[in-house]
N, CA, C and O atoms as a DFTB+ gen file, in Angstrom:
228 C
 N C O
     1  1      -4.297     -33.731     -52.179
     2  2      -3.517     -33.636     -50.958
     3  2      -2.102     -33.120     -51.251
     4  3      -1.579     -32.307     -50.489
     5  1      -1.486     -33.570     -52.322
     6  2      -0.142     -33.126     -52.658
     7  2      -0.111     -31.631     -52.936
     8  3       0.843     -30.947     -52.566
     9  1      -1.146     -31.125     -53.582
    10  2      -1.203     -29.687     -53.875
    11  2      -1.251     -28.890     -52.584
    12  3      -0.620     -27.838     -52.482
    13  1      -1.982     -29.370     -51.609
    14  2      -2.082     -28.683     -50.320
    15  2      -0.737     -28.693     -49.601
    16  3      -0.345     -27.692     -49.001
    17  1      -0.037     -29.807     -49.659
    18  2       1.289     -29.885     -49.043
    19  2       2.266     -28.948     -49.738
    20  3       3.088     -28.304     -49.087
    21  1       2.174     -28.874     -51.048
    22  2       3.043     -27.973     -51.804
    23  2       2.755     -26.519     -51.432
    24  3       3.681     -25.721     -51.284
    25  1       1.483     -26.176     -51.282
    26  2       1.121     -24.820     -50.865
    27  2       1.673     -24.515     -49.479
    28  3       2.196     -23.424     -49.251
    29  1       1.566     -25.453     -48.560
    30  2       2.088     -25.260     -47.196
    31  2       3.605     -25.103     -47.224
    32  3       4.164     -24.293     -46.484
    33  1       4.264     -25.871     -48.070
    34  2       5.720     -25.764     -48.185
    35  2       6.102     -24.380     -48.701
    36  3       7.029     -23.756     -48.185
    37  1       5.395     -23.906     -49.707
    38  2       5.668     -22.579     -50.255
    39  2       5.418     -21.502     -49.206
    40  3       6.183     -20.543     -49.103
    41  1       4.361     -21.654     -48.436
    42  2       4.084     -20.696     -47.358
    43  2       5.210     -20.681     -46.338
    44  3       5.624     -19.621     -45.870
    45  1       5.697     -21.858     -46.000
    46  2       6.793     -21.958     -45.043
    47  2       8.067     -21.315     -45.549
    48  3       8.774     -20.644     -44.797
    49  1       8.357     -21.517     -46.812
    50  2       9.543     -20.905     -47.407
    51  2       9.408     -19.393     -47.412
    52  3      10.355     -18.683     -47.073
    53  1       8.237     -18.892     -47.794
    54  2       8.011     -17.442     -47.824
    55  2       8.120     -16.848     -46.424
    56  3       8.679     -15.765     -46.250
    57  1       7.594     -17.543     -45.436
    58  2       7.672     -17.060     -44.059
    59  2       9.120     -17.038     -43.571
    60  3       9.539     -16.096     -42.899
    61  1       9.870     -18.067     -43.910
    62  2      11.285     -18.111     -43.531
    63  2      12.081     -16.986     -44.165
    64  3      12.941     -16.386     -43.520
    65  1      11.798     -16.700     -45.422
    66  2      12.496     -15.613     -46.102
    67  2      12.120     -14.263     -45.493
    68  3      12.973     -13.391     -45.331
    69  1      10.854     -14.098     -45.159
    70  2      10.423     -12.849     -44.527
    71  2      11.136     -12.662     -43.190
    72  3      11.561     -11.555     -42.862
    73  1      11.266     -13.732     -42.425
    74  2      11.962     -13.647     -41.139
    75  2      13.437     -13.325     -41.336
    76  3      14.013     -12.568     -40.553
    77  1      14.052     -13.884     -42.363
    78  2      15.461     -13.582     -42.650
    79  2      15.624     -12.114     -43.030
    80  3      16.601     -11.473     -42.641
    81  1      14.668     -11.582     -43.791
    82  2      14.729     -10.170     -44.166
    83  2      14.614      -9.279     -42.935
    84  3      15.338      -8.290     -42.821
    85  1      13.733      -9.611     -42.031
    86  2      13.579      -8.838     -40.798
    87  2      14.866      -8.901     -39.976
    88  3      15.326      -7.888     -39.449
    89  1      15.435     -10.086     -39.874
    90  2      16.688     -10.242     -39.133
    91  2      17.800      -9.430     -39.768
    92  3      18.590      -8.797     -39.068
    93  1      17.867      -9.446     -41.083
    94  2      18.908      -8.691     -41.788
    95  2      18.781      -7.202     -41.487
    96  3      19.785      -6.530     -41.253
    97  1      17.577      -6.691     -41.492
    98  2      17.368      -5.272     -41.202
    99  2      17.804      -4.933     -39.782
   100  3      18.373      -3.868     -39.541
   101  1      17.542      -5.820     -38.860
   102  2      17.987      -5.599     -37.473
   103  2      19.509      -5.616     -37.382
   104  3      20.106      -4.814     -36.665
   105  1      20.128      -6.535     -38.113
   106  2      21.581      -6.627     -38.086
   107  2      22.227      -5.391     -38.704
   108  3      23.298      -4.972     -38.266
   109  1      21.588      -4.800     -39.717
   110  2      22.090      -3.537     -40.268
   111  2      22.095      -2.462     -39.202
   112  3      23.042      -1.683     -39.098
   113  1      21.035      -2.422     -38.408
   114  2      20.953      -1.393     -37.365
   115  2      22.022      -1.595     -36.295
   116  3      22.337      -0.671     -35.546
   117  1      22.575      -2.797     -36.225
   118  2      23.640      -3.091     -35.265
   119  2      25.016      -2.826     -35.868
   120  3      26.033      -2.972     -35.189
   121  1      25.049      -2.435     -37.146
   122  2      26.308      -2.072     -37.770
   123  2      27.063      -3.207     -38.428
   124  3      28.241      -3.043     -38.746
   125  1      26.435      -4.351     -38.645
   126  2      27.129      -5.462     -39.286
   127  2      27.290      -5.210     -40.779
   128  3      26.524      -4.457     -41.380
   129  1      28.283      -5.841     -41.361
   130  2      28.557      -5.688     -42.796
   131  2      27.602      -6.559     -43.609
   132  3      26.961      -7.472     -43.087
   133  1      27.528      -6.249     -44.897
   134  2      26.693      -7.028     -45.802
   135  2      27.134      -8.494     -45.784
   136  3      26.295      -9.394     -45.752
   137  1      28.434      -8.730     -45.805
   138  2      28.952     -10.090     -45.819
   139  2      28.570     -10.846     -44.539
   140  3      28.171     -12.009     -44.598
   141  1      28.694     -10.185     -43.393
   142  2      28.342     -10.832     -42.133
   143  2      26.846     -11.130     -42.062
   144  3      26.442     -12.182     -41.566
   145  1      26.040     -10.218     -42.550
   146  2      24.594     -10.427     -42.537
   147  2      24.216     -11.569     -43.467
   148  3      23.359     -12.386     -43.131
   149  1      24.847     -11.631     -44.631
   150  2      24.575     -12.732     -45.559
   151  2      24.919     -14.074     -44.909
   152  3      24.175     -15.044     -45.053
   153  1      26.033     -14.126     -44.204
   154  2      26.407     -15.361     -43.507
   155  2      25.410     -15.706     -42.416
   156  3      25.004     -16.861     -42.287
   157  1      25.010     -14.711     -41.627
   158  2      24.126     -14.951     -40.490
   159  2      22.725     -15.365     -40.915
   160  3      22.075     -16.148     -40.223
   161  1      22.256     -14.852     -42.038
   162  2      20.876     -15.102     -42.457
   163  2      20.758     -16.117     -43.591
   164  3      19.653     -16.544     -43.927
   165  1      21.886     -16.508     -44.183
   166  2      21.918     -17.399     -45.354
   167  2      21.224     -16.790     -46.569
   168  3      20.796     -17.509     -47.472
   169  1      21.117     -15.464     -46.585
   170  2      20.567     -14.773     -47.751
   171  2      21.698     -14.493     -48.731
   172  3      22.843     -14.306     -48.318
   173  1      21.389     -14.462     -50.031
   174  2      22.423     -14.094     -51.005
   175  2      22.873     -12.651     -50.789
   176  3      22.083     -11.804     -50.374
   177  1      24.128     -12.382     -51.067
   178  2      24.668     -11.034     -50.882
   179  2      23.850     -10.011     -51.660
   180  3      23.614      -8.905     -51.174
   181  1      23.421     -10.370     -52.858
   182  2      22.632      -9.440     -53.673
   183  2      21.342      -9.029     -52.959
   184  3      20.940      -7.866     -53.000
   185  1      20.710      -9.987     -52.313
   186  2      19.467      -9.687     -51.598
   187  2      19.742      -8.821     -50.373
   188  3      18.960      -7.923     -50.061
   189  1      20.839      -9.082     -49.684
   190  2      21.199      -8.272     -48.522
   191  2      21.518      -6.850     -48.966
   192  3      21.146      -5.888     -48.295
   193  1      22.203      -6.718     -50.090
   194  2      22.501      -5.378     -50.616
   195  2      21.219      -4.636     -50.982
   196  3      21.123      -3.426     -50.774
   197  1      20.240      -5.347     -51.523
   198  2      18.952      -4.720     -51.851
   199  2      18.243      -4.258     -50.582
   200  3      17.642      -3.184     -50.562
   201  1      18.310      -5.054     -49.540
   202  2      17.705      -4.654     -48.261
   203  2      18.422      -3.441     -47.684
   204  3      17.796      -2.554     -47.103
   205  1      19.737      -3.410     -47.851
   206  2      20.510      -2.283     -47.374
   207  2      20.093      -1.004     -48.106
   208  3      19.965       0.055     -47.492
   209  1      19.884      -1.109     -49.401
   210  2      19.457       0.049     -50.189
   211  2      18.088       0.550     -49.729
   212  3      17.835       1.755     -49.745
   213  1      17.215      -0.350     -49.324
   214  2      15.902       0.030     -48.803
   215  2      16.027       0.800     -47.480
   216  3      15.220       1.683     -47.188
   217  1      17.035       0.457     -46.696
   218  2      17.223       1.058     -45.381
   219  2      17.750       2.486     -45.458
   220  3      17.514       3.292     -44.558
   221  1      18.461       2.793     -46.531
   222  2      19.089       4.112     -46.643
   223  2      18.071       5.143     -47.113
   224  3      17.259       4.863     -47.995
   225  1      18.117       6.349     -46.518
   226  2      17.143       7.380     -46.907
   227  2      17.368       7.921     -48.298
   228  3      16.624       8.791     -48.750
């Protein structure tokens, strides 16, 4: 039972991170800065910068 709960917790964390990444990408399209997006999504600045690099052609 504990293993199943741990798996569900990991799934929840992964889903939350995926949602934060989607939100960050939307905030980039609105012109927000990396610092503001990191604050709004609670993502590390390094991760937000990586998402920003993905967005640029």
